[in-house]
C-alpha positions as CSV (number, residue, x, y, z in Angstrom):
1,M,-35.7,50.9,7.2
2,P,-33.8,47.7,6.3
3,I,-36.8,45.6,7.4
4,I,-39.2,47.5,5.1
5,V,-36.7,47.0,2.2
6,A,-36.5,43.3,3.0
7,V,-40.2,42.9,3.1
8,L,-40.7,44.8,-0.2
9,A,-37.9,42.6,-1.8
10,V,-39.5,39.4,-0.6
11,G,-43.0,40.6,-1.8
12,A,-41.6,41.6,-5.2
13,F,-39.9,38.2,-5.5
14,L,-43.1,36.4,-4.7
15,Q,-45.1,38.5,-7.1
16,W,-42.7,38.5,-10.1
17,G,-40.0,35.9,-9.2
18,P,-39.1,32.7,-11.1
19,I,-40.8,30.3,-8.7
20,G,-44.6,30.1,-8.8
21,L,-46.6,29.0,-5.8
22,G,-49.1,26.1,-6.0
23,N,-50.4,24.6,-9.2
24,G,-50.6,28.0,-10.9
25,P,-52.9,28.7,-13.8
26,L,-52.7,25.2,-15.4
27,R,-55.9,23.2,-15.1
28,M,-56.1,19.5,-15.7
29,G,-59.2,17.5,-16.2
30,M,-58.5,14.6,-13.9
31,L,-58.9,16.4,-10.6
32,G,-59.4,13.5,-8.2
33,G,-61.2,10.3,-8.9
34,A,-60.3,6.8,-10.1
35,E,-60.4,4.7,-13.2
36,F,-59.6,1.0,-13.8
37,G,-59.8,-1.4,-16.7
38,G,-58.5,-4.4,-18.5
39,V,-56.2,-4.0,-21.5
40,S,-54.3,-6.2,-23.9
41,S,-50.8,-7.2,-22.8
42,R,-49.6,-6.7,-26.4
43,L,-50.8,-3.3,-27.6
44,P,-50.0,0.1,-26.3
45,V,-52.9,2.4,-25.3
46,A,-53.4,6.1,-24.9
47,L,-54.2,7.9,-21.6
48,L,-55.8,11.3,-22.2
49,T,-56.2,14.3,-19.9
50,P,-57.5,17.7,-20.8
51,I,-55.2,20.6,-20.1
52,G,-56.2,24.3,-20.0
53,N,-55.0,27.6,-18.8
54,Q,-57.0,29.8,-16.3
55,G,-54.6,32.7,-16.7
56,D,-54.1,35.5,-19.3
57,S,-50.6,34.5,-20.5
58,P,-49.9,31.2,-22.3
59,V,-48.4,28.3,-20.2
60,V,-45.6,26.3,-21.8
61,I,-45.2,22.6,-20.7
62,D,-41.7,21.6,-19.8
63,G,-42.1,18.1,-18.5
64,V,-44.7,15.5,-17.5
65,Q,-44.4,12.4,-15.2
66,L,-47.0,9.7,-14.5
67,L,-46.2,8.4,-11.0
68,G,-47.4,5.5,-9.0
69,N,-47.2,4.5,-5.3
70,G,-44.7,1.7,-5.5
71,S,-47.1,-1.2,-5.0
72,F,-47.3,-1.8,-8.8
73,P,-45.2,-0.3,-11.6
74,A,-46.3,3.1,-13.0
75,P,-47.2,3.2,-16.7
76,H,-44.2,3.5,-19.0
77,V,-44.7,6.5,-21.4
78,L,-43.6,5.7,-24.9
79,A,-44.6,9.0,-26.5
80,M,-46.6,12.2,-25.7
81,E,-48.6,14.4,-28.0
82,T,-51.1,17.1,-27.9
83,M,-54.6,16.2,-29.3
84,S,-57.5,18.4,-30.2
85,S,-60.5,18.6,-27.9
86,T,-62.4,15.3,-27.9
87,D,-65.1,13.3,-26.2
88,C,-63.2,10.0,-26.5
89,G,-62.8,9.3,-22.8
90,D,-59.7,8.9,-20.7
91,F,-58.3,5.7,-22.3
92,F,-58.3,4.8,-25.9
93,P,-56.7,2.3,-28.3
94,I,-54.1,3.8,-30.6
95,R,-52.3,3.0,-33.8
96,T,-48.7,4.0,-34.3
97,T,-47.8,5.8,-37.6
98,A,-44.6,7.2,-39.1
99,A,-45.8,10.6,-37.8
100,G,-46.6,9.5,-34.3
101,F,-49.6,7.8,-32.8
102,V,-53.2,8.4,-33.5
103,L,-56.4,7.4,-31.6
104,T,-58.5,4.8,-33.3
105,G,-62.0,3.3,-33.0
106,G,-64.1,6.3,-34.0
107,C,-62.4,9.0,-31.9
108,D,-62.5,12.3,-33.8
109,S,-59.5,13.8,-32.1
110,R,-56.6,14.9,-34.2
111,P,-52.9,15.2,-33.4
112,L,-51.7,18.8,-32.8
113,G,-48.0,18.0,-32.4
114,R,-45.6,17.7,-29.5
115,L,-46.6,18.4,-26.0
116,Y,-43.3,19.8,-24.7
117,S,-42.7,23.5,-25.4
118,R,-46.2,24.0,-26.7
119,P,-47.9,27.1,-25.5
120,V,-51.4,26.5,-24.1
121,G,-53.6,29.5,-24.4
122,N,-55.8,31.2,-21.9
123,E,-59.3,30.1,-20.6
124,N,-60.9,31.5,-23.8
125,S,-58.8,29.3,-26.0
126,A,-59.9,25.8,-27.1
127,N,-59.0,23.0,-24.7
128,V,-56.4,20.5,-25.7
129,F,-55.6,17.1,-24.5
130,A,-52.3,15.7,-23.3
131,A,-52.1,12.2,-24.9
132,F,-49.7,9.7,-23.5
133,E,-48.9,6.5,-25.4
134,V,-48.2,4.0,-22.6
135,S,-46.9,0.4,-22.9
136,P,-49.3,-2.2,-21.7
137,P,-48.7,-4.1,-18.5
138,A,-46.9,-7.5,-18.8
139,R,-49.0,-10.5,-19.4
140,G,-50.9,-11.2,-16.1
141,G,-49.5,-7.9,-14.7
142,C,-50.9,-4.5,-13.7
143,W,-49.7,-1.0,-13.6
144,L,-50.9,1.8,-11.2
145,M,-50.8,5.5,-11.6
146,T,-51.7,7.7,-8.6
147,R,-50.9,11.2,-10.0
148,I,-49.7,13.3,-12.9
149,V,-47.0,15.9,-12.3
150,I,-46.6,18.6,-14.9
151,R,-43.7,21.1,-14.9
152,Y,-44.4,24.3,-16.8
153,H,-43.7,28.0,-17.0
154,V,-45.6,31.2,-17.6
155,G,-43.0,33.8,-18.7
156,I,-40.2,33.5,-16.2
157,R,-42.3,32.0,-13.4
158,H,-42.0,28.1,-13.1
159,Y,-44.7,25.9,-11.6
160,V,-45.2,22.2,-10.7
161,A,-48.8,21.1,-10.9
162,T,-49.9,17.8,-9.4
163,D,-53.1,16.1,-10.3
164,P,-54.1,13.2,-8.0
165,F,-55.8,10.6,-10.0
166,V,-55.7,6.8,-9.5
167,V,-55.6,4.6,-12.6
168,A,-55.1,0.9,-12.6
169,W,-54.9,-1.3,-15.7
170,C,-54.4,-5.0,-15.7
171,A,-53.6,-7.2,-18.7
172,G,-57.0,-8.8,-19.3
173,S,-58.5,-8.5,-15.8
174,V,-60.9,-5.7,-15.0
175,S,-61.9,-7.1,-11.6
176,R,-58.2,-7.1,-10.4
177,A,-57.7,-3.5,-11.6
178,Q,-60.8,-2.5,-9.7
179,R,-59.5,-4.1,-6.5
180,I,-56.1,-2.3,-7.0
181,T,-57.9,1.0,-7.5
182,S,-60.0,0.5,-4.3
183,A,-56.9,-0.5,-2.3
184,S,-55.2,2.7,-3.4
185,G,-57.5,4.9,-1.5
186,M,-60.0,6.1,-4.1
């Protein structure tokens, strides 16, 4: 009898407990792949990733990290926002305003507010983009991102979703960024 109770308790905890298994219902748009490019060493740029929810209940974003692999610095995030669905691409020039940053150069996306604590609806809702304003690499330098880690919750269940994606940007050198991306395994 005690074994049956223990098995039922463990099963109930796994079904309704506070720790979710795997990436959970959050879906990100950069599932695998690699990008590279040359950027200015003076102006910040935006990194965009679509986020969505494959479940029935809204997910709420608690934290995001852009991580590297140690061979080059990871991008330094200056600000994060949620943007409306767009076809602007993964990287875009930005302009900083008193209300935050906006994408420039013909991108029709509009800011929707802060990323943290924002509920993202189910799969029938409109997709939104997580937009990260990142500082440029130092003059002659590069940065490398190998994955995005998002901490979020659905009700009382908490998840950590990891999206492997290699991005290398170098100040003014596209060919160097391409070599870094290739050497990173993508």
